C-alpha positions as CSV (number, residue, x, y, z in Angstrom):
1,M,0.0,-0.1,0.0
2,A,2.5,2.6,-1.2
3,S,-0.3,5.2,-1.3
4,T,-0.2,5.5,2.5
5,I,3.2,7.1,2.5
6,R,3.8,10.8,1.4
7,F,6.8,13.0,1.4
8,T,7.7,16.7,1.9
9,T,10.3,18.9,0.0
10,E,12.1,19.1,3.5
11,H,12.8,15.3,3.1
12,E,10.3,14.0,5.7
13,W,8.2,11.0,5.1
14,L,4.6,10.7,6.5
15,R,2.8,7.4,6.8
16,L,-0.9,7.2,7.3
17,E,-1.8,4.6,9.9
18,E,-5.0,2.5,10.1
19,D,-6.2,4.6,13.1
20,G,-5.9,7.7,11.1
21,S,-2.8,8.9,12.8
22,I,0.3,9.9,10.8
23,T,3.9,8.6,11.5
24,V,6.5,11.1,10.6
25,G,10.3,10.5,10.1
26,I,13.1,11.7,7.7
27,T,13.8,10.1,4.4
28,E,16.7,7.8,3.5
29,H,18.0,10.7,1.3
30,A,18.0,13.0,4.3
31,Q,19.7,10.6,6.7
32,D,22.3,9.8,3.9
33,A,23.1,13.6,3.5
34,L,23.3,14.0,7.3
35,G,25.7,11.2,8.0
36,D,25.9,9.5,11.4
37,V,23.1,10.8,13.5
38,V,24.3,11.6,17.1
39,Y,21.6,13.5,18.8
40,I,17.8,14.0,18.3
41,E,15.5,16.4,20.1
42,L,12.0,15.2,19.9
43,P,8.8,17.5,20.0
44,E,6.6,17.9,22.9
45,L,3.1,16.3,22.9
46,Q,1.1,19.4,21.8
47,A,-0.3,21.0,18.8
48,Y,1.8,22.7,16.2
49,S,1.3,24.7,13.1
50,K,2.6,23.5,9.7
51,G,6.2,24.7,9.3
52,E,6.8,25.3,13.0
53,E,10.1,23.7,14.2
54,V,9.2,20.6,16.3
55,A,12.5,18.7,16.5
56,V,16.2,18.9,16.0
57,I,18.5,16.3,14.5
58,E,22.3,16.6,14.9
59,S,24.9,14.4,13.0
60,V,28.6,14.4,12.7
61,K,28.2,16.7,9.7
62,A,25.4,19.1,10.6
63,A,22.4,20.1,12.7
64,S,19.0,20.3,11.2
65,N,15.6,21.4,12.2
66,I,12.6,19.2,11.7
67,D,9.5,21.1,10.8
68,M,5.9,20.2,11.3
69,P,4.8,18.8,7.9
70,L,1.0,19.4,8.5
71,S,-0.7,21.5,11.2
72,G,-1.9,19.2,14.0
73,E,-1.2,17.5,17.3
74,V,1.9,15.4,18.3
75,L,0.4,12.3,20.0
76,E,3.5,10.2,20.5
77,I,7.2,10.4,20.2
78,N,9.8,7.8,19.4
79,E,11.6,7.6,22.9
80,E,14.0,5.0,21.5
81,L,15.7,7.7,19.5
82,V,16.9,9.6,22.6
83,N,19.2,6.7,23.6
84,A,19.8,5.3,20.1
85,P,19.8,8.2,17.5
86,E,21.7,6.0,15.2
87,T,18.4,4.2,14.6
88,V,17.6,7.0,12.1
89,N,20.7,5.9,10.0
90,E,19.9,2.1,10.3
91,D,16.2,2.3,9.5
92,A,15.1,5.7,8.6
93,M,11.7,4.7,7.0
94,G,10.9,2.2,9.9
95,A,12.1,2.0,13.4
96,G,13.8,5.5,12.9
97,W,10.4,7.4,13.0
98,F,10.3,10.7,15.0
99,F,6.6,11.1,16.1
100,R,3.1,10.3,15.5
101,M,0.5,13.1,14.9
102,K,-3.1,13.7,14.1
103,A,-3.5,16.3,11.4
104,D,-6.0,19.1,11.7
105,D,-7.0,18.6,8.0
106,S,-6.9,15.0,7.0
107,A,-7.2,15.9,3.4
108,A,-3.7,17.9,3.5
109,F,-2.0,14.4,3.8
110,A,-3.0,13.6,0.1
111,E,-1.7,16.9,-1.2
112,L,2.0,15.9,-0.2
113,L,4.4,14.3,-2.7
114,D,3.9,10.7,-3.5
115,A,7.0,8.5,-4.0
116,D,7.3,9.2,-7.7
117,A,7.2,12.9,-7.2
118,Y,9.7,12.9,-4.3
119,D,12.0,10.7,-6.3
120,A,11.7,13.3,-9.3
121,F,12.3,16.2,-6.7
122,I,15.5,14.7,-5.2
123,H,16.9,14.0,-8.7
124,S,16.0,17.5,-10.2
């Protein structure tokens, strides 16, 4: 069911879960560009606006902000990343997820890039 995953131009992936929540992480492309991830600051469990900074990821190469991909509320964070930030390098699209959220506007998810559009974006 590839249609349940969308991407942003900020190199985040979003997966629509069966309960309607959305799991968010960074893409393989982003983790590859960052190099070895050494620290992650995760968001608070609260509501954020689209584009608002919600997390920080630091690697041996750089520090980057993770922005809220859609307006909504953070429901859960991946506590495992606090003690094992390298999980993002090992499994960016799986166990390396950052947080789960509920979008204010569920239709906004469908407006994000699909896999083909994201692939075209990173290769343009």
